[in-house]
Structures are given as structure tokens and as C-alpha cells.
C-alpha positions as CSV (number, residue, x, y, z in Angstrom):
1,M,0.0,0.0,0.0
2,Q,1.3,3.4,-0.9
3,R,2.4,5.8,1.8
4,R,0.4,8.9,2.4
5,T,1.7,12.2,3.8
6,F,-0.3,14.7,5.9
7,V,1.0,18.2,6.7
8,M,0.5,18.9,10.4
9,S,0.0,22.7,10.6
10,G,1.7,24.2,13.6
11,L,3.8,21.1,14.4
12,G,7.0,22.1,12.7
13,P,8.4,24.2,15.6
14,L,7.5,21.4,18.0
15,F,9.8,19.0,16.3
16,V,12.6,21.6,16.7
17,A,11.8,21.7,20.4
18,A,11.9,17.9,20.6
19,C,15.6,18.1,19.9
20,G,16.2,20.4,22.8
21,G,16.8,20.0,26.5
22,G,15.4,17.5,29.0
23,G,11.8,16.8,29.6
24,E,11.9,17.2,33.3
25,D,12.3,21.0,33.4
26,A,8.7,22.1,33.9
27,P,7.6,20.8,37.3
28,A,5.0,23.6,37.5
29,L,2.9,21.6,35.0
30,A,3.2,18.3,36.7
31,D,2.9,16.6,40.1
32,E,6.4,16.4,41.5
33,Q,7.8,14.3,44.2
34,E,11.3,15.1,45.4
35,A,14.0,12.6,46.5
36,T,11.8,9.6,46.4
37,V,13.5,7.6,43.6
38,L,14.9,5.1,46.2
39,D,13.3,3.3,49.0
40,A,14.9,4.1,52.4
41,D,16.5,0.6,52.6
42,D,17.5,0.8,49.0
43,A,19.3,4.1,49.4
44,A,21.4,2.6,52.2
45,S,22.4,-0.4,50.1
46,E,23.1,1.8,47.1
47,R,25.8,3.5,49.1
48,G,27.3,0.0,49.5
49,G,27.6,-0.4,45.8
50,R,24.2,-2.1,45.0
51,A,23.2,-1.4,41.4
52,I,19.4,-1.8,41.6
53,R,16.9,0.9,42.4
54,F,13.1,0.5,42.9
55,L,11.4,3.7,41.7
56,E,8.6,5.1,43.8
57,P,5.2,6.1,42.3
58,V,3.9,9.7,42.3
59,N,0.3,10.1,43.5
60,G,-0.3,6.4,43.4
61,T,0.6,3.0,44.8
62,E,2.2,1.3,41.8
63,S,4.9,2.1,39.3
64,T,6.1,0.5,36.0
65,G,9.3,1.3,34.1
66,I,9.0,1.4,30.3
67,S,12.0,3.1,28.7
68,V,15.5,4.4,29.8
69,N,17.9,6.7,28.0
70,N,21.6,7.2,28.1
71,R,21.3,9.8,30.8
72,G,19.7,7.2,33.2
73,Q,16.3,8.9,32.9
74,V,13.4,6.5,33.1
75,A,10.0,7.0,31.6
76,G,7.1,4.9,32.9
77,F,3.8,5.3,34.6
78,T,2.3,5.3,38.1
79,S,-1.2,4.3,39.2
80,A,-3.3,3.3,42.2
81,G,-4.1,-0.1,40.7
82,E,-5.2,-1.7,37.5
83,T,-8.6,0.0,37.5
84,A,-7.3,3.5,38.3
85,D,-6.1,6.2,35.9
86,F,-2.3,6.0,35.4
87,G,0.1,8.9,34.7
88,T,3.2,9.3,32.6
89,T,6.1,9.6,35.0
90,L,9.7,10.6,34.6
91,W,12.3,9.5,37.1
92,S,15.5,11.7,36.8
93,R,18.2,13.0,39.1
94,G,16.7,11.8,42.3
95,R,13.2,13.0,41.7
96,A,10.0,11.8,40.1
97,V,7.6,13.9,38.1
98,R,4.2,13.0,36.8
99,F,3.1,14.8,33.6
100,P,-0.4,15.9,32.7
101,T,-2.5,14.4,29.9
102,L,-3.8,16.3,26.8
103,G,-7.2,16.7,28.3
104,G,-6.0,17.4,31.9
105,F,-7.7,14.2,33.2
106,G,-7.7,10.5,32.6
107,S,-4.6,8.4,31.8
108,G,-1.2,8.9,30.1
109,S,0.9,6.0,28.9
110,P,4.5,6.5,27.8
111,R,6.3,4.2,25.4
112,C,9.8,5.7,24.8
113,I,12.2,8.4,26.0
114,N,15.1,9.7,23.9
115,D,18.4,11.2,25.0
116,A,17.0,14.7,25.1
117,G,14.4,13.6,27.6
118,K,11.5,13.7,25.2
119,I,8.8,11.2,25.9
120,V,6.2,9.8,23.5
121,G,3.1,7.7,24.1
122,N,-0.6,8.4,24.2
123,S,-2.9,10.2,26.6
124,T,-6.6,11.0,27.2
125,L,-7.9,14.0,25.2
126,S,-11.6,13.6,26.0
127,V,-14.0,11.0,27.4
128,T,-14.0,9.2,24.1
129,A,-10.6,10.0,22.6
130,S,-6.9,9.2,23.3
131,H,-4.2,10.6,21.0
132,A,-0.5,10.1,20.3
133,T,1.4,12.4,22.6
134,L,4.8,14.1,22.8
135,W,5.8,15.3,26.3
136,T,8.4,18.1,25.8
137,G,9.4,20.3,28.7
138,G,6.7,18.6,30.8
139,R,4.0,19.8,28.3
140,P,1.8,17.3,26.4
141,V,1.6,17.9,22.6
142,D,-1.2,16.3,20.6
143,L,0.3,14.5,17.5
144,G,-3.1,14.0,16.0
145,T,-4.8,11.1,14.2
146,L,-5.7,10.1,10.6
147,N,-9.0,11.3,9.3
148,D,-10.3,12.6,12.6
149,A,-10.1,9.1,14.2
150,T,-10.5,9.1,18.0
151,A,-7.4,7.1,18.8
152,S,-3.7,7.0,18.0
153,G,-0.5,6.2,19.8
154,A,3.2,7.0,19.6
155,T,5.6,4.2,20.3
156,C,9.2,5.4,19.8
157,I,11.2,8.6,19.3
158,N,14.8,8.7,18.0
159,N,17.4,11.3,18.9
160,A,16.6,13.3,15.7
161,G,13.0,13.7,17.0
162,Q,11.4,11.4,14.5
163,I,8.4,9.6,16.0
164,V,6.6,6.4,15.0
165,G,3.3,4.9,16.1
166,W,-0.1,4.2,14.8
167,S,-3.6,5.6,14.3
168,Y,-7.1,4.3,13.6
169,L,-8.0,5.2,10.0
170,G,-11.1,7.0,11.1
171,P,-13.4,8.7,11.1
172,G,-14.6,7.9,14.5
173,P,-13.7,5.2,17.0
174,V,-13.9,2.1,14.8
175,G,-11.8,0.6,12.0
176,T,-8.3,-0.7,11.5
177,T,-5.0,0.8,12.3
178,H,-2.0,2.0,10.1
179,A,1.6,2.6,11.1
180,L,2.6,6.3,11.2
181,L,5.8,8.3,11.1
182,W,5.8,11.9,12.4
183,S,8.8,13.8,10.9
184,G,9.5,17.4,9.9
185,G,6.0,18.5,10.8
186,R,4.4,15.8,8.7
187,M,2.4,12.8,9.6
188,I,3.1,9.9,7.1
189,D,0.9,6.9,6.7
190,L,3.4,4.0,6.2
191,G,0.8,1.6,4.8
192,T,0.9,-2.2,5.0
193,L,2.2,-5.3,3.3
194,P,0.5,-5.8,-0.1
195,G,-3.2,-6.5,0.5
196,G,-3.0,-6.0,4.2
197,S,-5.5,-4.0,6.2
198,L,-3.6,-3.1,9.4
199,S,-0.2,-2.2,10.6
200,R,1.6,-0.6,13.6
201,A,5.1,0.8,13.9
202,S,7.0,0.0,17.1
203,G,10.6,1.2,16.8
204,I,12.9,3.5,14.8
205,N,16.7,3.8,14.8
206,G,19.0,6.8,14.2
207,A,19.0,6.2,10.5
208,G,15.2,6.4,10.3
209,T,14.6,2.6,9.7
210,I,11.3,1.6,11.2
211,V,10.1,-1.8,12.5
212,G,6.7,-3.0,13.5
213,S,4.0,-5.4,12.3
214,S,1.5,-5.7,9.4
215,S,-1.1,-8.0,8.1
216,A,-1.0,-9.3,4.5
217,G,-3.6,-10.0,1.9
218,D,-3.1,-13.8,2.1
219,G,-4.8,-14.3,5.4
220,S,-1.6,-15.6,7.0
221,G,-1.8,-13.4,10.1
222,T,0.3,-10.6,11.4
223,H,4.0,-10.4,10.3
224,A,7.0,-8.6,11.6
225,V,8.1,-5.9,9.1
226,L,10.5,-3.1,8.5
227,W,10.0,0.1,6.6
228,R,13.1,1.4,4.8
229,D,13.2,4.1,2.1
230,G,9.4,4.0,1.6
231,T,9.3,0.2,1.2
232,V,7.7,-2.3,3.6
233,I,9.6,-5.5,3.9
234,R,8.3,-8.7,5.5
235,L,10.6,-10.5,8.0
236,S,10.8,-14.2,8.4
237,G,8.7,-15.9,11.2
238,L,8.3,-19.3,12.8
239,G,5.1,-20.2,10.9
240,G,2.6,-18.9,13.5
241,T,0.0,-16.2,12.9
242,S,1.4,-13.6,15.3
243,N,4.8,-12.0,14.7
244,H,6.0,-8.6,15.8
245,A,9.2,-6.5,15.6
246,Y,9.5,-4.2,18.6
247,A,12.9,-2.5,18.3
248,I,15.9,-1.9,16.1
249,N,19.4,-0.5,16.9
250,D,21.6,1.6,14.8
251,V,23.4,-1.3,13.2
252,G,20.1,-2.9,12.1
253,L,19.7,-5.6,14.7
254,I,15.9,-6.1,15.2
255,V,14.2,-7.9,18.1
256,G,10.7,-9.0,18.8
257,Q,8.4,-12.0,19.2
258,C,7.1,-14.8,17.0
259,D,4.6,-17.6,17.6
260,P,5.3,-21.2,16.5
261,P,2.7,-22.8,14.2
262,N,-0.6,-24.0,15.6
263,S,0.2,-22.4,19.0
264,Q,-2.2,-20.3,21.1
265,T,-0.2,-20.3,24.3
266,S,3.5,-20.1,23.4
267,S,5.8,-17.5,21.9
268,R,9.5,-17.1,21.2
269,A,11.8,-14.1,21.7
270,V,13.7,-13.6,18.4
271,M,16.2,-11.4,16.7
272,W,16.8,-10.6,13.1
273,Q,20.2,-9.6,11.7
274,G,21.1,-9.4,8.0
275,G,17.7,-10.8,7.1
276,R,18.2,-13.9,9.2
277,M,16.1,-14.8,12.2
278,T,17.4,-16.4,15.4
279,V,15.3,-17.7,18.3
280,L,16.7,-16.6,21.6
281,D,17.2,-19.1,24.4
282,S,14.4,-18.6,26.9
283,R,15.9,-20.9,29.6
284,G,12.9,-23.2,29.3
285,G,10.2,-20.6,29.3
286,D,7.2,-21.4,27.0
287,R,6.5,-17.7,26.5
288,A,9.2,-15.2,25.8
289,V,9.6,-11.8,24.2
290,A,12.5,-9.5,23.3
291,R,11.4,-5.9,23.8
292,D,14.5,-3.7,23.3
293,V,18.1,-3.7,22.1
294,N,20.9,-1.3,22.5
295,N,23.7,-0.4,20.1
296,F,26.0,-3.0,21.7
297,G,23.6,-5.8,20.9
298,Q,22.3,-6.3,24.4
299,I,18.7,-7.4,24.4
300,V,16.1,-7.3,27.1
301,G,12.7,-8.8,27.6
302,S,11.1,-11.6,29.6
303,S,10.5,-15.3,29.7
304,S,8.1,-17.6,31.7
305,V,11.1,-19.3,33.4
306,G,9.9,-22.1,35.6
307,G,6.3,-21.4,34.6
308,H,6.3,-18.3,36.7
309,P,2.9,-16.5,35.9
310,E,4.5,-13.0,35.9
311,G,7.6,-14.0,34.0
312,H,11.3,-13.3,34.7
313,A,13.1,-10.3,33.3
314,M,15.8,-11.4,30.8
315,L,19.0,-10.0,29.3
316,W,20.6,-11.6,26.2
317,T,24.2,-10.8,25.4
318,G,24.7,-12.2,21.9
319,K,22.7,-15.5,22.2
320,T,23.5,-16.0,25.9
321,P,20.4,-15.7,28.2
322,I,20.7,-14.1,31.7
323,D,17.9,-14.1,34.2
324,L,18.2,-10.7,35.7
325,N,17.0,-12.1,39.0
326,D,20.4,-13.9,39.2
327,L,22.0,-10.4,39.5
328,L,19.9,-9.3,42.5
329,D,21.7,-8.9,45.7
330,A,20.7,-10.9,48.8
331,A,19.1,-7.9,50.5
332,S,16.7,-7.4,47.5
333,R,15.8,-11.1,47.4
334,N,15.3,-11.4,51.1
335,A,13.0,-8.4,51.0
336,G,10.8,-10.3,48.6
337,W,11.7,-8.6,45.3
338,Y,11.9,-10.3,41.9
339,L,12.2,-8.7,38.4
340,A,9.3,-9.8,36.2
341,D,9.9,-7.9,32.9
342,A,12.6,-5.8,31.3
343,S,11.3,-3.3,28.8
344,G,14.2,-0.9,28.0
345,I,18.0,-0.9,27.9
346,S,20.4,2.0,27.3
347,D,23.8,1.9,25.6
348,I,25.3,2.4,29.1
349,G,23.7,-0.8,30.3
350,W,20.9,0.7,32.4
351,V,17.8,-1.6,32.3
352,T,14.3,-0.7,33.4
353,G,11.1,-2.7,33.7
354,T,8.7,-4.0,36.4
355,A,9.4,-5.7,39.7
356,F,7.1,-7.4,42.2
357,N,7.4,-8.0,45.9
358,T,6.1,-11.4,47.0
359,I,5.9,-10.2,50.7
360,T,4.2,-6.9,50.4
361,G,2.5,-7.3,47.0
362,A,4.1,-4.0,45.8
363,R,4.7,-3.3,42.1
364,R,7.6,-1.1,41.3
365,A,9.5,0.2,38.3
366,F,13.2,-0.7,38.6
367,L,16.5,0.7,37.3
368,L,19.3,-1.8,37.2
369,L,22.9,-1.3,35.9
370,A,23.5,-4.6,34.2
371,N,27.1,-3.7,33.3
372,R,28.0,-3.5,37.0
373,W,28.2,-7.3,36.8
374,G,30.3,-7.3,33.6
375,V,27.6,-8.6,31.4
């Protein structure tokens, strides 16, 4: 399907701003919580050289880490439980800031933070609409939708300020979705594989190569794809009907998830390099996913190791799997913590994701320096 371009009036200067300073510099527009990045016992152990931090929520009881940049800033969300509104949150320099939504109420959900501290995701615009959002300087910017659709989302932003995501085709709340690129003040419909009806973009690297998923006209399901120079390319799979590419680094290494044939309950973490797919060792887990990759080829995600219902956070260095729980110090383990999912990794080796406490029932975002252990 041919790409379509839409001129976004008034957005040009905002993309210039997206290349500017950090996103935590406007606390007057957000709820701010000072010096609460570490738990009290965690702060003490950090002084002893521990390289794990559990990140406290802002105006809520739970926190989740989604993305981390090379400055150690974490983007995630905080909430008061699964049924409550959740807010886009930035943890940076010993403080946590919760940013407003487009409509000033409802939920905000971040997906990515770049090295300038710009965060993208989606947030509530009205009771019936949620739009792709860029948070810059603490302010939410509406990235719009296709054809006055009611929903869109942004999933990744590179250091040049290019953003990818998706939108319903519109008008209104129903219909299929198409992958989008926001660049230079324009919103570009990336289209689908030939004959396909839906697509979503999930990641973009520094060169502007985009990855995601698309259906095809042969009824074979959803396929992992990449968009390069205006062309959509289908990536190999395992024969199942659900395949997704989630991230790509600057040397073209792609990571994601593929289902085996005739499977409704299992999935595999995979990587693609030079057009060749490799299944990553899940250490026996029947369900695994690779969510992010840095420019040194370190991959993070999760696996259902030992059949654990919440999964275990994983790190792959090359093809070698590491359960990040094996890196936890005794104090963290004895306090009941385990790392369930790793969703982002920086070039420095900072990893963020979600941790659970088996004693207190707490859910916390975490920030872990994997390279502290030489992995």
C-alpha cells in the first residue's frame, strides 16, 4: 500500500523543540515528588555499591518502568491499581515527576524516551478520545490522528526527533490501524504489506529505519516488518500467525516476538540480523519476548522461566540468556523482590522494567545497571 503524507499545521516548531533539553524541566505543569527515587533501605544499600533501584510512584501506589535513555532517565507510569487512571512519570536525578494528559484528566501511557528527555506515548484527550502524545518540557503535545479518528499512539522517538506509532483510520472510533511516522512536521501513513488491512510501527533507529507489524492479503496473520526508504519488507517468522518486531538498533539488529505454528499459548523471543532470524534461548520458558536492544547488541525482555505467571526479566548478550534475578543482591531477594519484565535498555547498560514484591504485594519500576556485573 502506498504511503500517504499529511501536513501537520503548527507542528513544525514542536519537532525543533523535541531536539532540545530534558523533559523534566517544567515541574509547575506536573505533580512532582522530590528525592523519592529510592526506598529508604534501597538508598542505604546503594551506598554500599548495589546497582538496583526501585522507583517510587507519584500520587499512586504502583509504578512501571517502560524506557530508559543514556542519561539514566526512566519513563514509565504510576497508578493506584489496575482499574485506576495512570500517569506518565519521569524519574530523573533523584526526583520523580508525573506529567499531565492532553485533556487534563484520565490516563497517560509513555512508550519511549530519547536522550533529550522527550517522551512519547498516548494520553486522554476527552472521554472518548486518546491521542498520540509528545511530552516536551513537561507539556503534552497532541500529535493527531488520521482522518479525525478518535485514537492514536506514539511508540518510539529517536534522537533526531522522528516519532513512530499508529492511528485508527477513522473517522470515529472504529476501523483498522495504520503505522505512522511523524517527521519534519508531517504525519506519514506508512501503509501495509500488499493486500494488508492493518499495521503498527513500534521502533525507529537513528537512520530512520522503522520496524513493527503488518497483516498481509493472504490471510496468514500478522507479520514482523521493517520500513526502509518507503518500502515495507516482511521479516521471516516461525510459521505462526502472530509475529512482531519491537525495536531496532543503529546497526540494524531487530528484536521481537514470534509464535510457533498451531500455538495459542506459546511464543518465542527472536532477533533478526542481516535478514536472518534467530530464536533466543528462553531458559525453558514457554512464552518469551524480546522488547528492546541497545547499540551494543544487548537485548532485554522476559520469559516464563519455571512457569512463573508474571515471567522473569531477561537479558541476552549475543545469544547468551541471563535471568536478571540472578543479578539481584541478597538484600533485595530477602526483601521479597523479583524482576518480572525488562522493557528498556540504554547503551550504558541501564535496564528498566517491572518488579514485584512477594511479601508486600508491591509493584515497582526498577532501574538496574547490568554492566555492573560485567555482562
